[in-house]
C-alpha positions in Angstrom: -50.0 -34.2 54.7 -50.1 -37.9 54.3 -48.9 -39.9 57.3 -47.7 -42.9 55.2 -45.6 -40.6 53.1 -44.0 -39.0 56.2 -43.3 -42.4 57.8 -41.6 -43.4 54.5 -39.4 -40.3 54.7 -38.1 -41.4 58.1 -38.0 -45.1 57.1 -35.6 -44.2 54.3 -33.3 -42.1 56.5 -34.7 -38.6 55.7 -35.2 -35.7 58.1 -38.8 -34.7 58.9 -39.7 -31.0 58.8 -41.1 -29.3 61.9 -44.6 -29.1 60.4 -44.4 -32.8 59.5 -43.5 -33.8 63.1 -46.3 -31.6 64.4 -48.8 -33.2 62.0 -47.7 -36.8 63.1 -47.9 -35.9 66.8 -51.3 -34.4 66.3 -52.4 -37.6 64.7 -51.1 -39.6 67.5 -52.9 -37.5 70.1 -56.2 -37.4 68.2 -56.0 -41.1 67.2 -56.1 -40.3 63.5 -52.8 -42.1 63.2 -53.6 -45.8 63.3 -51.9 -48.2 65.7 -50.1 -49.8 62.7 -48.9 -46.5 61.5 -47.7 -45.6 65.0 -45.8 -48.8 65.3 -44.2 -48.2 61.9 -43.2 -44.7 62.8 -41.6 -45.8 66.1 -39.6 -48.5 64.3 -38.5 -46.0 61.6 -37.2 -43.6 64.3 -35.6 -46.5 66.1 -33.8 -47.6 63.0 -32.9 -44.2 61.5 -32.6 -42.0 64.6 -33.4 -38.3 64.7 -31.3 -35.1 64.4 -31.1 -32.7 67.4 -33.6 -30.4 65.7 -36.0 -33.3 65.1 -35.7 -34.4 68.7 -36.5 -30.9 69.9 -39.4 -30.6 67.5 -40.8 -33.9 68.6 -40.4 -33.0 72.3 -42.1 -29.6 71.9 -44.9 -31.0 69.7 -45.6 -33.7 72.3 -45.6 -31.1 75.1 -48.0 -28.9 73.2 -50.4 -31.8 72.6 -51.9 -30.9 76.0 -51.8 -28.2 78.7 -48.8 -26.7 80.3 -48.9 -26.0 84.1 -48.1 -22.7 85.7 -46.8 -22.3 89.3 -46.2 -18.5 89.4 -48.0 -18.3 92.8 -45.6 -20.6 94.7 -43.1 -19.2 97.1 -40.3 -21.6 96.1 -38.8 -23.3 93.0 -40.4 -26.2 91.3 -38.3 -29.2 90.4 -38.8 -32.8 89.4 -36.7 -36.0 89.0 -37.0 -38.7 86.4 -35.4 -42.1 86.1 -34.9 -44.0 82.9 -35.9 -47.1 84.8 -34.3 -49.9 86.7 -34.8 -52.8 89.2 -35.4 -52.0 92.8 -35.5 -48.3 92.0 -37.8 -46.7 94.6 -35.9 -43.4 94.7 -39.0 -41.3 93.8 -40.9 -42.5 96.8 -38.3 -40.9 99.2 -36.8 -38.1 97.1 -40.0 -36.2 96.6 -40.9 -35.8 100.3 -37.2 -35.1 101.2 -37.1 -32.2 98.7 -40.5 -30.9 99.8 -39.1 -30.8 103.4 -36.2 -28.7 102.0 -38.6 -26.0 100.7 -38.9 -26.9 97.0 -42.0 -28.0 95.2 -42.1 -31.4 93.4 -45.0 -32.0 91.0 -43.9 -35.6 90.2 -45.7 -37.2 87.3 -44.5 -40.8 87.1 -45.0 -43.8 84.8 -45.6 -47.5 85.0 -43.1 -50.3 84.5 -41.5 -50.8 81.1 -40.3 -54.3 80.2 -38.4 -55.7 83.2 -38.2 -52.3 85.0 -40.5 -51.2 87.8 -42.8 -48.2 87.7 -43.5 -45.7 90.4 -47.2 -45.7 89.8 -47.4 -49.5 90.2 -45.6 -49.2 93.5 -47.9 -46.5 94.8 -51.0 -48.5 93.8 -49.9 -51.3 96.1 -50.9 -48.9 98.9 -54.7 -49.5 99.5 -56.8 -46.7 98.3 -53.9 -44.6 97.0 -55.1 -42.8 93.8 -52.5 -41.9 91.1 -55.3 -40.7 88.8 -56.4 -37.3 90.0 -57.4 -34.3 88.0 -55.1 -31.4 87.4 -56.8 -29.1 90.0 -56.4 -31.7 92.8 -52.8 -32.4 91.7 -51.9 -28.7 91.9 -53.7 -28.3 95.2 -51.7 -31.2 96.7 -48.4 -29.7 95.5 -49.3 -26.3 97.0 -50.5 -27.8 100.3 -47.9 -30.6 100.8 -45.0 -29.5 98.7 -45.3 -32.5 96.4 -47.7 -35.0 94.7 -47.1 -38.4 93.1 -49.5 -39.0 90.2 -49.9 -40.5 86.7 -49.8 -38.5 83.6 -53.5 -37.9 83.1 -55.3 -37.1 79.9 -54.4 -33.4 79.8 -50.6 -33.4 80.0 -48.7 -34.5 76.8 -51.6 -36.8 75.7 -49.6 -37.9 72.6 -47.0 -39.3 74.9 -49.4 -41.6 76.7 -50.2 -43.4 73.5 -46.5 -43.5 72.4 -45.3 -44.7 75.8 -47.7 -47.7 75.7 -46.8 -48.5 72.1 -43.0 -48.4 72.8 -43.4 -51.0 75.5 -44.9 -53.6 73.0 -43.0 -52.7 69.8 -39.3 -53.3 70.9 -38.5 -49.5 70.7 -38.1 -48.8 74.5 -34.3 -48.1 74.2 -34.5 -45.6 71.3 -32.7 -42.4 72.5 -34.8 -39.8 70.6 -38.0 -41.4 71.8 -36.7 -41.6 75.4 -35.8 -37.9 75.2 -39.1 -36.8 73.8 -41.2 -38.9 76.1 -39.4 -37.7 79.3 -39.0 -34.1 78.4 -42.5 -33.5 76.9 -44.0 -34.4 80.2 -41.5 -32.5 82.3 -41.8 -29.4 80.2 -45.6 -29.6 80.5 -45.2 -29.7 84.3 -43.9 -26.1 84.2 -40.7 -26.8 86.1 -37.9 -24.5 87.1 -35.4 -27.4 87.0 -35.1 -31.1 86.3 -32.7 -33.8 87.4 -32.4 -37.0 85.4 -31.3 -40.4 86.7 -29.9 -42.1 83.7 -29.5 -45.8 84.6 -26.7 -47.7 83.0 -25.8 -51.4 83.1 -27.2 -54.9 82.9 -30.6 -54.0 84.4 -31.1 -50.7 82.6 -32.7 -49.9 79.3 -29.2 -48.8 78.2 -26.4 -51.2 79.1 -23.5 -49.3 77.5 -21.9 -46.4 79.3 -21.2 -44.5 76.1 -24.9 -44.7 75.0 -26.0 -43.6 78.5 -23.7 -40.6 78.4 -25.1 -39.8 75.0 -28.6 -39.9 76.3 -27.7 -37.7 79.3 -26.2 -35.1 77.0 -29.2 -35.2 74.7 -31.6 -34.7 77.6 -29.6 -31.8 78.9 -29.2 -30.2 75.5 -32.9 -30.5 74.5 -34.1 -29.4 77.9 -31.8 -26.4 77.9 -33.0 -25.5 74.4 -36.5 -25.4 75.7 -35.5 -23.2 78.6 -35.5 -25.9 81.3 -32.2 -26.2 83.4 -31.4 -29.9 83.6 -28.7 -31.9 85.4 -28.2 -35.6 84.6 -26.7 -38.2 87.0 -25.5 -41.6 85.6 -26.0 -44.4 88.1 -25.2 -48.0 88.1 -27.9 -50.7 87.4 -25.7 -53.8 87.0 -27.4 -55.0 90.2 -30.8 -54.0 91.8 -30.6 -50.7 93.5 -32.4 -51.6 96.7 -32.7 -54.8 98.6 -36.3 -55.3 97.5 -37.8 -55.7 94.0 -41.6 -55.8 93.8 -44.2 -53.2 94.3 -45.4 -53.5 98.0 -42.0 -54.7 99.0 -40.4 -51.5 97.6 -43.0 -49.3 99.4 -42.1 -51.1 102.6 -38.4 -50.4 102.0 -39.2 -46.7 101.3 -41.0 -46.4 104.6 -38.1 -48.0 106.4 -35.8 -45.5 104.8 -37.9 -42.5 105.6 -38.3 -43.6 109.2 -34.6 -44.4 109.6 -35.1 -48.1 110.3 -32.9 -49.2 107.5 -30.9 -47.3 104.9 -29.0 -49.4 102.5 -25.7 -47.7 101.5 -26.1 -48.2 97.7 -29.6 -46.9 97.7 -28.7 -44.0 100.0 -25.8 -42.9 97.8 -28.1 -42.6 94.7 -30.9 -40.9 96.6 -28.5 -38.3 98.0 -26.7 -37.7 94.8 -30.0 -37.0 92.9 -31.5 -35.0 95.7 -28.4 -32.8 95.9 -28.6 -32.2 92.1 -32.3 -31.4 92.4 -31.6 -28.7 95.0 -28.6 -27.3 93.0 -30.4 -27.1 89.7 -33.0 -24.7 91.0 -30.7 -22.8 93.4 -32.2 -24.3 96.5 -28.7 -24.8 98.0 -25.4 -22.9 97.6 -23.2 -26.0 97.3 -23.2 -29.8 97.6 -22.3 -29.7 101.3 -25.1 -27.4 102.3 -27.6 -29.4 100.2 -26.5 -32.6 101.9 -27.0 -30.9 105.4 -30.5 -29.8 104.4 -31.4 -33.4 103.2 -30.0 -35.0 106.3 -32.1 -32.7 108.4 -35.2 -33.5 106.4 -34.7 -37.2 107.2 -33.4 -36.9 110.8 -36.1 -34.5 111.9 -38.9 -36.8 110.6 -40.2 -34.0 108.3 -39.8 -36.1 105.1 -41.6 -39.1 106.7 -44.4 -36.9 108.0 -44.9 -35.3 104.6 -45.0 -38.8 102.9 -47.6 -40.0 105.4 -49.7 -36.9 104.9 -49.7 -37.1 101.2 -50.6 -40.8 101.2 -53.7 -39.9 103.2 -54.5 -37.0 101.0 -54.4 -39.2 97.9 -56.7 -41.8 99.4 -54.4 -44.1 101.2 -54.5 -45.1 104.9 -53.7 -42.4 107.4 -51.7 -44.8 109.6 -49.7 -46.4 106.9 -46.3 -45.6 108.5 -47.4 -47.0 111.9 -49.3 -50.1 110.7 -47.5 -51.0 107.4 -48.1 -54.7 108.0 -51.8 -54.2 108.3 -52.0 -52.3 105.0 -49.5 -53.6 102.5 -50.6 -56.9 101.1 -48.3 -59.9 101.8 -47.7 -62.8 99.5 -49.1 -66.2 100.6 -45.7 -67.9 100.2 -42.4 -66.6 101.3 -39.3 -68.7 100.5 -35.9 -68.1 101.9 -33.1 -68.8 99.4 -29.8 -69.9 100.9 -26.4 -69.1 99.4 -25.3 -72.7 99.4 -21.6 -71.7 99.5 -19.4 -69.3 101.4 -17.7 -66.3 99.8 -18.3 -62.9 98.5 -21.1 -61.9 96.2 -19.5 -61.1 92.9 -22.6 -60.2 90.9 -26.4 -60.0 91.1 -28.0 -60.0 87.6 -30.4 -57.0 87.7 -32.0 -57.8 84.4 -32.9 -61.3 85.3 -34.1 -60.3 88.8 -36.4 -57.9 87.1 -37.7 -60.6 84.8 -38.1 -62.9 87.8 -40.3 -60.4 89.5 -42.3 -59.9 86.3 -42.8 -63.6 85.9 -44.0 -63.9 89.5 -46.7 -61.4 88.5 -45.1 -58.2 89.7 -44.7 -56.8 86.2 -46.3 -56.8 82.8 -45.7 -58.8 79.6 -48.6 -56.9 77.9 -49.8 -53.4 78.6 -53.2 -54.7 79.9 -51.7 -57.3 82.3 -52.8 -57.0 85.9 -50.0 -56.7 88.5 -49.8 -58.6 91.8 -48.5 -56.0 94.2 -47.4 -58.5 96.9 -44.9 -60.6 94.9 -41.2 -60.1 94.4 -37.9 -60.4 96.2 -36.8 -58.9 99.5 -33.6 -59.0 101.6 -31.6 -59.3 98.4 -27.8 -59.5 98.9 -25.5 -56.9 97.2 -22.2 -57.2 95.5 -19.4 -57.3 98.0 -21.5 -58.9 100.8 -19.7 -61.7 102.7 -22.0 -64.7 103.0 -21.8 -68.1 104.7 -23.4 -71.1 103.1 -26.5 -70.9 105.2 -26.9 -67.1 104.8 -29.8 -65.8 102.6 -29.4 -64.6 99.0 -32.9 -63.2 99.4 -36.5 -64.1 100.0 -39.0 -65.0 97.3 -42.6 -63.7 97.8 -44.9 -65.7 95.6 -48.6 -66.5 95.0 -48.2 -70.3 95.4 -45.6 -73.0 96.3 -44.8 -73.9 92.7 -44.1 -70.3 91.8 -41.9 -69.9 94.9 -39.9 -73.0 94.2 -39.3 -72.0 90.5 -38.3 -68.5 91.5 -36.0 -69.7 94.3 -34.1 -71.9 91.8 -33.8 -69.0 89.4 -32.5 -66.6 92.1 -29.8 -69.0 93.1 -28.5 -68.9 89.5 -28.6 -65.1 89.3 -26.2 -64.5 92.2 -22.5 -65.3 91.7 -20.3 -66.1 94.8 -16.5 -66.3 94.8 -13.6 -66.4 97.2 -12.2 -62.9 96.5 -13.9 -59.6 97.6 -14.7 -57.7 94.5 -13.4 -54.2 93.9 -15.9 -51.6 94.8 -17.2 -49.7 91.8 -18.7 -46.3 92.1 -22.5 -46.0 91.9 -22.3 -42.6 90.3 -20.5 -42.6 87.0 -20.8 -38.9 86.0 -22.7 -35.8 86.7 -23.7 -33.6 83.8 -23.8 -30.0 85.2 -22.8 -26.8 83.4 -19.1 -26.3 84.1 -18.9 -29.3 86.4 -18.5 -32.8 85.1 -16.8 -35.9 86.8 
């Protein structure tokens, strides 16, 4: 088969046969498909879309470009969670140890930031010594011993997706539904899971701003996963404002530690964490109903088991053994911290999540190019939330920057990203809808 001819078929709106998709994916994984051809293929798919059959074929071909893990020796179900990406989204850092403390296994393979969104791997690498690049044998050993592991994709699992993932970030095709579905599910199917829960972000700071498109993506993920034999529940959660009160890699790790230790649990963040964790337990039969799942999760936190598991895994993957006790000694701090005052009294009406993400990126906390180096210390902390009542001298948030000039510019930007008005805004639900067989709301 000729790759250029196949790209032309898709460019002109045609439907690719199964063998053609397998040939293209093989070329992506083996680098016989050039970077130019890959970019053209991605744009053709972005422009023309894919049928359900094409999406399934692409997903399975990407899964089969590497090995598929097997967990038959474990004494409990295997589940994972994936987010489509957001700002201040540190859910994975706390959800994985919480689920492990509830008796399920979580082989979590995560990604890096895409565009303005943060990446779990970038957050973890702000922990000194923590290695996200471990071989499959060590990864499986950590899951068996600790109940979970947090790693990067590695060269053996869905290798075709590694190249496509990087190319999407620089070719303006990140928001393409068929590519999102195939990228996510190829990795998750390769993990050998018993169940998957998807956090489909929707709103200003998400890859998808439109609720209808987000619901379409959730349905596509569940449909393709089910067709491949993987039970999948999808939660739609709000990303019109940052999820947590911190955005920036080390700052988000610090907030995750505070959450696990019970020092501070922001209501918005807690709501999403619990909703996703409940679904993760339900999708693999780890809890009889929502109420019993919530009791299990509360116990995992209140008993300290989840925090202890996180600390143990950090040490096992090369991080400091006393991270939880001496977080200030281990997480790098920015040289300049600038408090940003509200300047006017009233209620917070909006916090622009997209622009907050871009602000963190421009401080050095994200990438413009795939080879950019990230500064783990920079970002925003103590960020206000919609509905907060502020006096003029209260803080909108704190800028963490590399130098005074960057701090000043970021402080001016943050002040423009938060809207304050006299009326308390109507509370909107964080969870729009749950896709679950026989249960939707």
